[in-house]
Backbone bond lengths (Angstrom), bond angles and torsions (degrees), N, CA, C in turn:
res aa  C-N    CA-C-N  psi(-1)  N-CA   C-N-CA  omega(-1)  CA-C   N-CA-C  phi
1 X - - - 1.468 - - 1.520 109.37 -
2 X 1.317 115.70 131.72 1.464 120.17 -178.57 1.523 109.14 -99.84
3 X 1.353 115.33 127.27 1.469 120.58 -178.23 1.519 109.30 -94.99
4 X 1.341 114.97 133.19 1.462 119.11 172.51 1.512 108.48 -81.30
5 X 1.310 117.50 164.29 1.474 121.35 178.65 1.513 110.68 -61.47
6 X 1.350 116.18 -39.40 1.465 119.81 -178.98 1.520 110.77 -65.90
7 X 1.356 116.11 -41.34 1.464 119.74 179.55 1.510 111.16 -64.45
8 X 1.330 117.01 -39.16 1.455 120.87 178.67 1.523 111.45 -61.23
9 X 1.361 114.13 -43.42 1.480 118.06 -179.37 1.523 110.41 -63.86
10 X 1.323 116.67 -42.48 1.463 120.83 -179.55 1.523 110.27 -63.90
11 X 1.351 115.93 -44.09 1.460 119.34 179.94 1.529 110.70 -63.52
12 X 1.321 116.64 -40.93 1.467 121.12 178.91 1.520 111.56 -61.84
13 X 1.326 116.31 -40.61 1.468 120.50 179.64 1.527 110.83 -63.94
14 X 1.354 115.01 -41.41 1.464 119.56 -179.72 1.523 110.65 -64.57
15 X 1.323 117.02 -43.68 1.459 121.40 -179.19 1.518 111.37 -63.48
16 X 1.341 116.54 -45.00 1.474 120.26 179.19 1.522 110.61 -61.72
17 X 1.347 115.97 -43.96 1.465 119.54 179.76 1.513 111.73 -61.71
18 X 1.355 115.43 -41.76 1.462 119.43 179.14 1.516 111.37 -63.40
19 X 1.320 116.71 -39.55 1.471 120.60 179.31 1.519 111.18 -65.05
20 X 1.330 115.35 -41.46 1.473 118.51 179.14 1.516 111.02 -63.88
21 X 1.339 116.32 -42.31 1.464 119.67 178.34 1.516 111.10 -63.65
22 X 1.321 116.48 -40.34 1.461 119.76 178.97 1.508 111.21 -64.84
23 X 1.335 116.60 -40.56 1.468 120.32 179.50 1.510 110.97 -63.64
24 X 1.345 115.80 -38.07 1.471 119.34 -179.62 1.514 111.25 -72.56
25 X 1.354 116.36 -34.52 1.452 118.86 -173.73 1.503 115.09 -90.21
26 X 1.356 116.90 -22.23 1.453 118.93 -173.67 1.512 113.30 -87.10
27 X 1.334 118.09 -12.29 1.457 119.90 178.45 1.503 111.08 -69.32
28 X 1.326 116.65 156.63 1.463 121.01 178.47 1.508 110.24 -71.76
29 X 1.352 116.81 165.99 1.466 120.86 178.23 1.506 110.94 -58.61
30 X 1.337 117.45 -38.37 1.454 119.57 -178.87 1.507 111.36 -67.65
31 X 1.375 117.85 -34.33 1.450 120.25 178.67 1.517 109.68 -68.86
32 X 1.343 117.19 -39.89 1.457 119.26 178.57 1.515 110.79 -65.82
33 X 1.333 117.89 -27.97 1.461 120.83 -179.35 1.514 112.15 -79.21
34 X 1.342 117.77 -5.71 1.450 117.50 173.04 1.514 113.85 120.16
35 X 1.328 119.52 14.34 1.451 118.99 177.63 1.509 111.89 160.54
36 X 1.315 115.48 170.59 1.454 122.03 179.01 1.522 109.02 -80.12
37 X 1.339 116.98 117.04 1.459 120.61 -178.20 1.521 110.94 -61.33
38 X 1.327 115.98 -27.20 1.455 118.95 177.55 1.517 113.12 -59.97
39 X 1.320 116.96 -25.91 1.472 121.53 178.24 1.521 112.71 -95.57
40 X 1.318 117.20 0.76 1.466 120.62 -179.03 1.525 109.79 -82.01
41 X 1.325 117.72 136.76 1.469 128.05 -6.80 1.526 111.14 -90.24
42 X 1.317 116.76 147.38 1.461 121.01 175.94 1.518 112.67 -120.92
43 X 1.349 115.07 17.74 1.461 121.38 173.22 1.528 107.54 -158.35
44 X 1.333 118.50 169.13 1.471 120.75 -177.05 1.531 112.69 -59.76
45 X 1.334 114.58 148.45 1.463 122.59 177.33 1.525 108.39 -104.96
46 X 1.316 116.04 134.46 1.460 121.94 177.28 1.528 108.84 -94.86
47 X 1.322 117.15 119.62 1.465 122.45 -180.00 1.526 108.86 -105.18
48 X 1.319 116.47 106.79 1.465 121.83 178.34 1.520 108.84 -80.25
49 X 1.330 116.51 124.26 1.464 122.33 179.25 1.523 107.59 -106.82
50 X 1.332 116.81 124.22 1.466 120.90 -170.33 1.520 114.73 -80.34
51 X 1.317 117.18 -7.80 1.463 120.41 -177.92 1.525 110.18 -129.01
52 X 1.326 115.24 164.99 1.450 121.66 -170.30 1.516 115.09 -71.25
53 X 1.314 113.78 161.21 1.464 121.58 179.55 1.523 110.13 -61.02
54 X 1.328 115.56 138.40 1.459 120.86 176.63 1.507 115.03 99.10
55 X 1.333 117.58 -19.00 1.457 120.05 179.34 1.522 111.66 -84.13
56 X 1.322 116.24 175.92 1.456 119.89 -175.59 1.525 113.00 -67.17
57 X 1.335 116.68 -37.61 1.468 119.37 178.31 1.520 110.70 -63.53
58 X 1.325 116.09 -43.10 1.462 121.21 179.08 1.525 110.77 -66.47
59 X 1.318 117.07 -44.27 1.466 120.84 -178.70 1.527 110.66 -58.62
60 X 1.330 115.64 -49.06 1.457 119.65 -178.28 1.521 112.00 -66.08
61 X 1.324 116.77 -38.11 1.462 120.28 179.10 1.525 111.26 -64.72
62 X 1.326 117.06 -42.29 1.464 120.26 -178.48 1.530 111.92 -70.44
63 X 1.307 116.71 -36.70 1.459 119.60 175.06 1.522 110.11 -62.47
64 X 1.322 116.16 -46.46 1.456 120.48 179.62 1.522 110.88 -62.52
65 X 1.346 116.76 -43.61 1.465 120.72 -179.00 1.520 111.11 -59.31
66 X 1.317 116.06 -43.53 1.469 120.52 -177.63 1.526 111.24 -62.47
67 X 1.321 116.15 -40.55 1.456 119.74 -178.33 1.527 112.11 -81.04
68 X 1.328 116.82 -27.67 1.462 120.13 175.45 1.524 111.28 -65.78
69 X 1.314 116.39 -33.94 1.464 119.77 177.79 1.527 110.62 -56.65
70 X 1.318 115.86 -44.17 1.464 120.26 179.66 1.528 110.89 -68.15
71 X 1.312 115.90 -36.96 1.465 120.25 -176.91 1.525 112.03 -73.60
72 X 1.344 116.88 -38.66 1.462 121.30 -174.51 1.524 113.41 -95.83
73 X 1.329 116.32 -18.24 1.449 119.33 -179.16 1.507 114.77 77.71
74 X 1.330 116.98 17.14 1.464 122.72 176.64 1.524 109.37 -138.52
75 X 1.320 115.83 153.61 1.463 120.09 177.59 1.526 110.21 -63.79
76 X 1.325 115.63 139.97 1.466 122.47 171.98 1.518 105.23 -120.86
77 X 1.329 116.13 109.88 1.465 121.73 -167.62 1.532 110.72 -104.72
78 X 1.346 119.15 109.73 1.469 120.91 177.53 1.525 111.30 -69.71
79 X 1.314 114.96 141.47 1.466 121.69 179.74 1.517 107.85 -141.98
80 X 1.326 117.61 110.92 1.462 121.26 -177.65 1.525 110.84 -78.04
81 X 1.327 115.71 123.45 1.466 122.61 173.94 1.518 105.40 -124.68
82 X 1.319 117.36 100.14 1.462 120.97 -166.19 1.531 112.68 -108.38
83 X 1.338 114.22 170.63 1.451 121.47 174.12 1.508 113.26 124.88
84 X 1.333 115.58 143.91 1.466 123.60 174.48 1.517 112.15 52.90
85 X 1.346 115.35 49.51 1.463 122.24 177.95 1.528 112.12 51.88
86 X 1.328 116.07 41.92 1.457 121.11 176.33 1.508 115.42 87.30
87 X 1.338 117.82 -10.35 1.463 119.54 -172.59 1.525 112.84 -69.58
88 X 1.327 117.84 -26.65 1.468 119.89 179.37 1.520 110.40 -65.01
89 X 1.317 117.41 -49.26 1.464 120.90 179.28 1.528 111.25 -65.78
90 X 1.320 116.71 -42.21 1.459 120.03 -178.35 1.524 111.17 -63.40
91 X 1.314 116.84 -40.86 1.473 121.00 177.45 1.522 110.72 -65.64
92 X 1.313 116.31 -42.71 1.458 121.56 -175.57 1.530 112.90 -66.61
93 X 1.334 116.81 -35.08 1.455 119.41 -171.08 1.519 115.40 -110.18
94 X 1.337 118.38 -2.00 1.462 118.77 -177.19 1.528 112.23 -65.12
95 X 1.325 117.90 -27.78 1.462 121.39 178.53 1.524 111.07 -112.27
96 X 1.337 115.60 28.62 1.457 121.15 -176.85 1.518 113.00 -78.44
97 X 1.325 115.12 -167.42 1.459 121.36 -178.96 1.523 111.10 -56.59
98 X 1.313 115.54 136.81 1.464 121.75 -174.27 1.528 111.65 -103.67
99 X 1.331 117.45 22.90 1.456 120.66 -175.69 1.523 113.76 -93.62
100 X 1.343 117.08 2.38 1.457 120.55 177.97 1.514 114.48 86.00
101 X 1.337 117.06 3.65 1.465 119.43 -177.84 1.527 112.42 -102.06
102 X 1.328 117.19 1.33 1.457 122.18 168.81 1.517 107.33 -132.24
103 X 1.334 116.50 114.48 1.455 122.28 178.37 1.527 108.77 -126.92
104 X 1.308 117.29 166.24 1.464 121.65 -171.03 1.520 110.13 -125.84
105 X 1.338 115.90 134.94 1.465 121.84 174.12 1.520 108.50 -112.01
106 X 1.321 116.90 126.22 1.461 121.22 -177.97 1.522 108.91 -147.01
107 X 1.330 116.08 -167.35 1.461 120.83 174.39 1.516 109.33 -129.94
108 X 1.311 116.10 159.64 1.464 120.12 -173.63 1.526 112.81 -69.69
109 X 1.330 117.68 -26.27 1.468 119.20 178.24 1.525 110.51 -62.69
110 X 1.335 116.04 -33.32 1.466 120.35 176.20 1.525 110.36 -81.52
111 X 1.305 116.63 -52.06 1.460 121.86 -174.86 1.523 112.15 -60.66
112 X 1.327 116.84 -42.10 1.460 121.71 -178.01 1.526 111.23 -95.17
113 X 1.340 115.70 -45.25 1.458 119.98 -175.09 1.512 113.94 -63.77
114 X 1.331 117.61 -34.64 1.467 119.89 -177.26 1.526 112.22 -63.92
115 X 1.322 116.81 -32.71 1.466 118.79 176.72 1.524 110.43 -71.28
116 X 1.317 116.39 -41.43 1.466 120.19 -178.82 1.528 111.78 -64.14
117 X 1.331 116.38 -34.96 1.466 119.89 -178.38 1.529 112.65 -88.32
118 X 1.334 117.08 -7.97 1.459 120.43 -179.92 1.513 113.88 88.45
119 X 1.333 117.28 3.94 1.463 119.56 178.31 1.522 110.64 -69.09
120 X 1.335 116.59 -29.49 1.462 122.79 175.13 1.516 108.53 -130.94
121 X 1.325 116.10 157.53 1.464 119.50 175.85 1.526 111.05 -106.38
122 X 1.321 116.99 19.59 1.455 122.02 179.74 1.518 108.80 -144.05
123 X 1.325 115.39 166.81 1.460 120.29 177.72 1.527 108.95 -142.75
124 X 1.323 116.88 -149.83 1.463 120.76 -173.72 1.525 112.64 -60.14
125 X 1.345 117.33 -25.76 1.455 120.29 -175.73 1.526 112.25 -68.35
126 X 1.319 117.38 -12.92 1.467 121.26 177.20 1.524 112.22 -87.23
127 X 1.331 116.72 6.04 1.461 122.99 179.21 1.526 109.66 -130.34
128 X 1.324 114.55 176.40 1.458 121.21 167.21 1.527 106.58 -104.93
129 X 1.327 118.87 101.34 1.465 119.56 179.06 1.530 110.80 -61.93
130 X 1.325 115.89 128.54 1.462 121.33 177.76 1.526 109.85 -91.29
131 X 1.336 115.67 -49.33 1.467 118.53 -179.76 1.513 111.09 -165.89
132 X 1.309 116.40 139.25 1.458 122.31 157.83 1.520 103.64 -88.01
133 X 1.335 116.16 114.65 1.467 118.19 -168.00 1.527 114.33 -117.94
134 X 1.301 117.15 13.13 1.458 119.26 176.77 1.510 110.44 171.09
135 X 1.313 115.35 169.99 1.457 119.81 176.00 1.517 108.86 -145.95
136 X 1.308 114.04 152.17 1.461 118.89 -178.40 1.524 109.91 -77.21
137 X 1.332 115.00 167.81 1.466 119.52 175.84 1.517 110.63 -76.12
138 X 1.304 115.60 4.34 1.459 119.92 173.58 1.506 114.10 90.42
139 X 1.308 114.26 149.41 1.448 119.79 170.57 1.528 107.36 -65.92
140 X 1.325 115.94 127.25 1.465 120.37 176.11 1.523 109.09 -91.08
141 X 1.312 116.40 128.30 1.463 119.82 172.31 1.523 106.24 -77.16
142 X 1.323 116.18 114.02 1.462 120.33 -173.35 1.528 111.61 -122.58
143 X 1.329 114.18 151.01 1.463 123.26 174.97 1.525 107.21 -135.46
144 X 1.316 116.56 165.61 1.463 119.29 176.46 1.531 109.98 -67.92
145 X 1.300 115.30 157.54 1.466 120.62 -175.20 1.524 112.23 -61.44
146 X 1.353 117.92 -29.73 1.464 120.86 -178.55 1.527 112.75 -87.54
147 X 1.327 116.58 5.84 1.463 120.59 179.92 1.528 110.06 -67.94
148 X 1.328 117.61 146.19 1.470 120.53 178.66 1.529 112.87 -76.56
149 X 1.339 117.60 -6.95 1.461 120.76 -174.79 1.528 110.37 -93.36
150 X 1.331 115.69 130.51 1.461 120.91 -177.70 1.528 113.23 -121.02
151 X 1.306 116.14 3.14 1.462 120.54 177.55 1.523 108.71 -155.35
152 X 1.309 114.88 164.69 1.463 119.76 175.33 1.526 110.19 -58.76
153 X 1.310 116.29 -41.73 1.465 120.29 -178.85 1.529 110.98 -61.90
154 X 1.348 117.33 -40.62 1.466 120.80 177.07 1.527 110.73 -57.01
155 X 1.340 114.92 -47.51 1.461 120.62 -176.73 1.523 111.42 -65.36
156 X 1.317 116.93 -45.36 1.460 121.21 -178.27 1.527 110.64 -65.49
157 X 1.321 116.88 -45.60 1.466 119.50 -178.38 1.526 111.37 -64.71
158 X 1.323 117.05 -37.15 1.471 120.18 177.29 1.521 110.70 -63.79
159 X 1.340 116.95 -37.01 1.468 119.97 179.44 1.526 111.19 -68.33
160 X 1.313 116.40 -32.09 1.457 119.92 178.30 1.532 110.69 -71.04
161 X 1.332 116.58 -37.79 1.457 120.91 -178.58 1.525 112.01 -74.67
162 X 1.338 115.81 -27.53 1.468 120.82 -179.99 1.523 109.63 -131.59
163 X 1.325 117.41 72.34 1.459 121.50 -173.03 1.534 113.22 -55.14
164 X 1.332 115.07 136.30 1.469 123.74 173.03 1.526 114.46 65.04
165 X 1.321 117.25 18.26 1.472 119.11 177.72 1.531 111.97 -103.81
166 X 1.310 117.87 -24.88 1.468 121.10 178.46 1.528 108.37 -89.26
167 X 1.322 115.70 116.33 1.462 120.54 -177.90 1.530 110.39 -82.99
168 X 1.338 114.34 125.24 1.464 120.70 -177.89 1.523 108.66 -117.99
169 X 1.330 116.70 117.53 1.452 121.61 -176.01 1.522 113.06 -82.19
170 X 1.326 116.29 132.84 1.468 121.74 179.41 1.528 109.65 -137.49
171 X 1.316 114.64 170.78 1.460 122.39 167.89 1.514 106.21 -110.15
172 X 1.315 117.88 111.48 1.455 121.39 -172.68 1.533 111.28 -57.23
173 X 1.337 115.32 130.70 1.448 121.38 176.67 1.508 114.61 93.26
174 X 1.326 118.63 -19.42 1.457 121.69 -177.55 1.516 112.69 -89.28
175 X 1.340 115.42 -174.20 1.454 120.95 -178.01 1.509 113.07 -62.13
176 X 1.340 116.91 -34.15 1.463 120.62 179.23 1.527 110.35 -66.16
177 X 1.332 115.74 -39.43 1.465 119.80 176.98 1.526 110.34 -64.94
178 X 1.330 116.93 -44.00 1.461 120.83 178.25 1.526 110.05 -57.99
179 X 1.340 116.13 -43.25 1.467 119.85 178.70 1.521 111.25 -61.02
180 X 1.337 117.62 -38.16 1.472 120.37 -179.72 1.522 111.12 -66.10
181 X 1.340 116.33 -35.61 1.471 120.00 177.31 1.522 110.32 -69.09
182 X 1.332 116.37 -41.01 1.465 120.10 177.85 1.524 109.89 -63.42
183 X 1.345 117.07 -38.89 1.467 120.55 176.18 1.524 110.95 -56.42
184 X 1.324 115.49 -41.63 1.456 120.84 -178.18 1.528 111.00 -71.08
185 X 1.324 116.31 -55.21 1.461 120.44 -170.44 1.519 113.65 -79.55
186 X 1.325 117.29 -25.66 1.459 119.54 -175.95 1.525 112.99 -97.46
187 X 1.343 116.91 -40.94 1.467 118.54 -175.26 1.523 112.83 -118.27
188 X 1.343 116.56 2.58 1.461 120.31 171.92 1.506 116.47 79.93
189 X 1.341 117.65 15.87 1.469 119.62 177.16 1.526 109.15 -65.65
190 X 1.320 116.85 142.40 1.465 121.66 -177.13 1.529 110.07 -125.15
191 X 1.339 114.42 69.09 1.461 119.85 178.91 1.520 111.15 -84.86
192 X 1.317 114.10 158.06 1.458 120.94 166.56 1.531 105.64 -90.03
193 X 1.329 116.20 96.36 1.470 121.38 -173.46 1.518 109.48 -77.58
194 X 1.336 115.52 125.49 1.471 122.02 -175.36 1.527 109.14 -121.05
195 X 1.320 116.20 129.40 1.463 120.45 177.32 1.525 108.38 -78.87
196 X 1.333 116.03 107.24 1.466 120.20 -179.56 1.527 112.19 -115.22
197 X 1.340 116.86 8.89 1.457 119.46 172.87 1.518 113.94 89.49
198 X 1.344 114.84 -157.70 1.456 120.28 -173.59 1.525 111.81 -70.59
199 X 1.328 115.66 -178.82 1.463 121.11 -171.37 1.521 112.91 -58.49
200 X 1.331 117.22 -42.34 1.467 119.30 -179.05 1.517 111.17 -65.55
201 X 1.322 116.97 -37.92 1.464 120.19 177.92 1.528 111.51 -71.07
202 X 1.316 116.56 -34.74 1.467 119.10 177.35 1.520 110.38 -66.26
203 X 1.320 115.82 -38.71 1.460 120.59 177.37 1.525 110.65 -62.43
204 X 1.321 116.29 -46.07 1.465 121.16 179.51 1.527 110.92 -60.97
205 X 1.336 115.32 -42.98 1.470 119.65 -179.55 1.523 111.18 -63.55
206 X 1.330 117.06 -38.60 1.460 120.66 179.59 1.529 110.89 -69.14
207 X 1.312 116.90 -48.74 1.461 120.35 -179.76 1.526 111.39 -62.20
208 X 1.348 116.15 -33.06 1.455 120.74 -179.06 1.516 114.25 -83.91
209 X 1.329 117.68 -0.53 1.462 120.90 177.62 1.513 114.36 80.71
210 X 1.331 117.64 12.28 1.469 120.33 -179.46 1.527 111.92 -80.55
211 X 1.337 116.64 -23.56 1.465 121.19 172.18 1.527 106.88 -132.80
212 X 1.335 115.28 161.40 1.464 120.31 -177.32 1.521 112.67 -96.28
213 X 1.307 116.95 -22.07 1.462 121.91 -179.43 1.519 107.98 -157.75
214 X 1.299 115.23 158.11 1.462 120.09 175.94 1.516 108.43 -162.04
215 X 1.329 115.82 -178.26 1.463 122.10 175.86 1.521 108.26 -121.73
216 X 1.331 116.04 130.93 1.463 122.47 -177.29 1.528 108.27 -139.25
217 X 1.332 118.30 139.27 1.465 118.94 174.67 1.524 110.33 -55.74
218 X 1.325 116.42 143.65 1.463 120.03 -176.42 1.525 112.10 -56.40
219 X 1.336 116.63 -36.47 1.464 119.54 -179.36 1.526 111.63 -59.86
220 X 1.336 116.72 -31.83 1.463 120.37 178.91 1.517 113.28 -83.90
221 X 1.328 116.67 -26.68 1.464 120.90 -176.86 1.528 113.04 -93.73
222 X 1.328 116.90 -17.83 1.460 122.48 -171.35 1.524 113.29 -50.51
223 X 1.315 117.21 -51.47 1.470 121.85 -177.30 1.528 111.57 -57.35
224 X 1.321 116.38 -40.36 1.463 121.37 -175.59 1.524 111.55 -79.31
225 X 1.321 116.10 -30.15 1.467 119.51 175.00 1.527 109.72 -69.19
226 X 1.327 115.79 -45.32 1.463 120.25 -177.96 1.523 112.61 -68.56
227 X 1.347 116.13 -29.53 1.467 119.31 179.55 1.520 112.48 -84.05
228 X 1.322 117.26 -5.93 1.462 120.88 177.36 1.514 114.77 87.54
229 X 1.333 118.53 10.28 1.465 120.85 178.56 1.520 111.99 -83.35
230 X 1.331 116.06 -29.95 1.460 121.20 179.76 1.518 109.51 -128.80
231 X 1.311 115.04 160.85 1.466 119.66 170.00 1.526 109.07 -130.99
232 X 1.316 114.19 141.42 1.458 120.66 179.35 1.522 109.27 -93.16
233 X 1.332 115.00 131.13 1.463 119.90 177.46 1.531 111.18 -92.53
234 X 1.317 115.87 -7.83 1.464 120.22 179.66 1.520 110.29 144.71
235 X 1.324 116.06 170.29 1.457 121.06 177.94 1.522 110.15 -104.04
236 X 1.334 115.42 158.30 1.457 120.28 177.35 1.530 110.58 -87.21
237 X 1.311 116.24 42.74 1.459 122.15 -178.53 1.523 111.09 -101.46
238 X 1.327 114.76 160.05 1.466 119.34 176.54 1.525 111.48 -82.50
239 X 1.331 116.79 -12.30 1.468 121.50 176.86 1.521 108.11 -156.35
240 X 1.315 117.56 154.73 1.463 120.75 -179.53 1.524 111.35 -60.63
241 X 1.318 114.79 143.58 1.454 119.45 172.61 1.525 109.13 -67.36
242 X 1.328 116.26 136.51 1.466 119.93 177.51 1.521 111.44 -61.68
243 X 1.341 116.19 -28.00 1.456 120.65 -178.13 1.526 112.16 -85.42
244 X 1.351 116.56 -13.19 1.470 121.16 -179.17 1.532 108.64 -130.07
245 X 1.309 117.21 63.62 1.473 120.19 -172.61 1.520 114.17 -66.52
246 X 1.333 117.79 -18.30 1.465 120.18 -178.99 1.519 113.03 -92.10
247 X 1.332 116.83 -2.96 1.459 120.47 178.50 1.520 108.70 -99.80
248 X 1.328 117.77 115.19 1.465 119.68 -176.53 1.524 112.29 -68.08
249 X 1.300 115.90 151.38 1.459 121.84 170.54 1.524 107.81 -91.86
250 X 1.329 116.54 139.72 1.468 118.85 -177.86 1.520 111.20 -62.95
251 X 1.317 116.61 -22.49 1.459 120.96 178.40 1.527 111.54 -58.43
252 X 1.322 116.30 -25.60 1.468 120.06 179.87 1.524 111.45 -67.60
253 X 1.330 115.86 -26.85 1.468 120.97 179.16 1.522 111.89 -104.56
254 X 1.331 115.65 -42.36 1.462 122.19 -178.04 1.541 109.57 -130.17
255 X 1.329 118.25 89.90 1.468 121.18 -174.56 1.526 114.75 -55.85
256 X 1.319 117.93 -32.25 1.462 120.12 -177.49 1.530 112.93 -74.05
257 X 1.316 116.48 -13.11 1.462 120.08 -169.44 1.527 114.35 -84.78
258 X 1.305 118.16 -15.89 1.459 120.11 -172.77 1.525 112.58 -62.90
259 X 1.323 115.37 138.50 1.469 123.13 176.52 1.527 107.06 -134.98
260 X 1.318 116.74 88.02 1.458 120.86 177.71 1.523 109.42 -73.07
261 X 1.326 116.81 141.51 1.456 121.50 174.34 1.521 108.57 -111.15
262 X 1.312 115.85 115.04 1.454 122.48 -178.86 1.530 109.89 -103.44
263 X 1.324 115.90 150.58 1.458 121.36 171.75 1.522 107.10 -99.29
264 X 1.331 115.90 131.15 1.457 121.65 -167.46 1.531 110.60 -130.98
265 X 1.328 116.01 141.12 1.461 121.75 170.66 1.523 108.22 -114.64
266 X 1.336 115.78 132.72 1.457 122.36 -175.88 1.526 110.57 -126.11
267 X 1.325 115.33 159.03 1.460 121.75 168.99 1.525 107.75 -122.56
268 X 1.332 117.68 155.28 1.467 119.11 175.69 1.522 111.84 -57.17
269 X 1.307 115.97 149.20 1.461 121.47 -179.57 1.520 110.14 -57.51
270 X 1.322 116.84 133.45 1.448 121.17 178.89 1.511 114.74 96.42
271 X 1.339 116.92 -2.36 1.462 119.64 175.84 1.532 109.41 -62.83
272 X 1.325 116.38 140.70 1.459 122.41 -177.70 1.537 110.41 -51.65
273 X 1.342 118.25 126.27 1.469 120.68 178.42 1.522 113.45 -56.12
274 X 1.331 117.17 -30.48 1.468 119.42 179.62 1.526 111.15 -67.18
275 X 1.329 116.74 -35.60 1.474 120.95 175.93 1.521 109.44 -67.50
276 X 1.333 116.22 -44.39 1.465 121.00 178.99 1.530 110.22 -58.11
277 X 1.316 116.66 -45.70 1.470 120.60 -179.68 1.528 111.23 -65.87
278 X 1.314 117.05 -38.54 1.462 119.89 179.68 1.523 110.74 -63.85
279 X 1.325 116.32 -41.56 1.462 120.18 177.84 1.527 110.91 -67.14
280 X 1.331 116.91 -40.53 1.465 119.68 178.43 1.524 111.16 -61.35
281 X 1.323 117.04 -41.85 1.465 120.61 179.72 1.530 110.73 -63.06
282 X 1.339 116.68 -40.52 1.462 120.26 179.33 1.520 110.99 -65.30
283 X 1.335 116.68 -43.29 1.464 121.08 179.11 1.522 110.30 -65.47
284 X 1.323 116.37 -42.93 1.465 120.82 179.89 1.522 110.97 -60.42
285 X 1.314 116.46 -41.41 1.463 120.20 179.53 1.523 110.82 -62.77
286 X 1.329 116.77 -42.38 1.471 120.91 178.74 1.523 110.43 -61.87
287 X 1.332 116.15 -50.66 1.466 120.82 -175.42 1.526 111.45 -64.10
288 X 1.313 117.08 -39.44 1.460 120.09 -174.21 1.527 114.42 -88.23
289 X 1.340 116.89 -24.27 1.460 118.43 -170.78 1.524 115.03 -121.80
290 X 1.334 117.90 -17.04 1.461 119.51 -173.05 1.538 110.82 -86.39
291 X 1.313 117.02 117.21 1.470 121.74 -176.91 1.520 111.54 -66.56
292 X 1.332 117.20 -35.66 1.470 120.53 178.79 1.520 110.43 -64.12
293 X 1.325 116.12 -42.94 1.465 120.02 178.50 1.526 110.43 -60.92
294 X 1.323 116.46 -47.27 1.467 121.15 -179.67 1.526 111.34 -56.67
295 X 1.321 116.62 -46.81 1.471 120.30 -178.74 1.516 111.21 -62.57
296 X 1.332 116.65 -41.31 1.457 120.49 -176.61 1.524 112.50 -68.86
297 X 1.340 117.72 -46.25 1.466 118.50 -176.52 1.523 111.51 -71.18
298 X 1.319 116.82 -31.65 1.467 118.48 176.30 1.524 110.53 -66.84
299 X 1.313 116.12 -36.02 1.458 120.82 179.61 1.529 111.43 -72.81
300 X 1.327 117.16 -43.83 1.459 121.27 -174.47 1.525 112.76 -86.43
301 X 1.327 116.82 -46.83 1.467 121.09 -173.18 1.525 113.71 -94.96
302 X 1.334 116.79 -13.71 1.457 120.76 -174.68 1.523 110.21 54.70
303 X 1.341 114.12 38.89 1.454 121.31 178.16 1.518 109.31 -136.03
304 X 1.306 116.79 141.30 1.461 120.74 172.88 1.523 108.80 -67.78
305 X 1.342 118.31 149.56 1.466 120.95 177.64 1.522 111.24 -53.63
306 X 1.320 115.25 141.11 1.471 120.68 -174.33 1.516 108.04 -156.34
307 X 1.325 117.60 133.03 1.463 121.07 -177.39 1.520 109.04 -151.36
308 X 1.332 115.80 151.56 1.460 121.38 -179.61 1.526 110.47 -121.79
309 X 1.318 115.66 153.01 1.464 121.30 173.83 1.522 109.43 -68.91
310 X 1.328 116.19 174.43 1.465 120.06 179.28 1.526 110.85 -58.78
311 X 1.311 117.06 -50.14 1.462 119.83 -177.57 1.530 111.68 -68.65
312 X 1.308 117.24 -38.04 1.470 120.31 176.73 1.521 110.65 -64.53
313 X 1.321 116.65 -37.40 1.469 120.80 178.54 1.523 110.61 -62.65
314 X 1.319 116.35 -45.20 1.467 120.50 178.42 1.527 110.51 -60.28
315 X 1.316 116.26 -44.13 1.466 120.38 -178.14 1.526 111.37 -64.30
316 X 1.331 117.43 -41.44 1.465 120.82 -178.92 1.522 110.88 -68.96
317 X 1.332 117.08 -39.34 1.466 120.71 178.07 1.534 110.50 -66.60
318 X 1.322 116.87 -38.62 1.467 119.54 177.14 1.526 110.86 -65.06
319 X 1.314 116.48 -39.69 1.468 121.08 178.26 1.530 110.62 -60.13
320 X 1.334 116.65 -43.92 1.461 118.96 179.62 1.524 111.52 -69.79
321 X 1.335 116.39 -37.47 1.465 119.58 177.57 1.522 110.33 -61.61
322 X 1.314 117.64 -45.05 1.466 121.31 178.40 1.530 110.74 -59.29
323 X 1.335 115.95 -40.51 1.463 121.19 -179.40 1.525 110.82 -63.65
324 X 1.328 116.83 -48.38 1.464 121.31 -178.07 1.527 111.77 -68.08
325 X 1.334 116.61 -39.31 1.468 119.53 -173.86 1.524 112.33 -70.28
326 X 1.323 117.59 -15.77 1.471 119.94 174.12 1.524 110.93 -62.84
327 X 1.339 115.88 -22.78 1.469 120.83 -177.21 1.529 111.98 -110.48
328 X 1.327 115.71 13.66 1.475 121.51 -174.98 1.518 112.86 -52.28
329 X 1.324 117.19 -44.88 1.466 119.74 -175.11 1.526 112.81 -63.54
330 X 1.325 116.70 -23.27 1.463 120.02 -179.37 1.534 112.47 -93.55
331 X 1.329 116.08 -11.38 1.453 120.38 -174.58 1.522 113.12 -94.33
332 X 1.328 116.16 -19.75 1.477 119.75 -175.57 1.515 111.61 -95.94
C-alpha cells in the first residue's frame, strides 16, 4: 500500500492523539490529582483553623498539628481564619486547592449548625471529611449554687409552669442557641432566651445574676463548679463523658436534646481519596496510640481519645445534620 503525504500526516495526528489520551487515562488517580500519593506529603501542610486562638477548636487543632508533623515528617502550620462561627473560613476554603496541602480544622457546631441556622448554605457534604477526631465534654447546663433547680427536669418543668420568666443565656446562632430551640420545640421548655455572647460572657452573666441558667463548656465551668459557686445539671451530650461519669447527659432525660460537639478535619471537595485516607490513618494512629495526645485531651477536653474513619465520620456528620435540620424552620 502506498501512502500519500496527506494520509501520512492524518495517520500521524491520529496516533499522537491516541497516545496523549492513553497517557492521560492510564495514570493512577493519585497521578491525575497532581502527584504520587506515596510521596505525600513532601512539603508543609497549611491547617486552616476556623475559630480563634485559645478556644477548644484551636487548642485541639494545634495539638493535632504538632503531632501530625512527627507522624507525617512535614510541618503542619495552623492558621486561624475566624469570623461568623467559622463560616468565613469554610466558605473561603471549601473549593480550595485539592492537593492535600491545605486542610481545615473546625467543629461540628459550625460545620453543621451554620447550615441549620442559615448562616451558610452548605455543610460537610461540600468537603471531603478526613476525620472526626474528638468531641468535647459537652456544654454543661449550669445554674448558680443557690438555684432551686437540681436537674434538667427541674429547670424545664419550672419554665413550663412560669413561661418566659427563667432567663437562659445563649450565643445566637451557635450550638447553645440550637439547643435552646430544641428545648422549646422538642420538650416544651419556655425560657426567656437571652443573647449573652460567647462562653466567657455567658459565665459572667450567670455569676452576675443577669441570667438564671446557661450552657458553658465544662473546661470553663469546672473551677466554679468545684468551688461551689455553680452547679451542673448535666451536659448536652448524647452519652456521659467517660472522664465525668457522675455528670448526667441530658439525653438520659430528653433524648432529642443532645448536641454533641465534634472536632473535625476536612479537605476541599475533590481532594484525592487516597490523600484523605492517608491523613485519616495518621490522625487515627495519633489518637489511638500517642500517649501525649491522650494526656492532653483528657486534661483539656475531659474526654477519652476518640476518632472515626472517613466513612464513619461522614455517617456521624450526616446524623447530626439530620438532627439539626428537623428544627431548621425555627432556627432561621
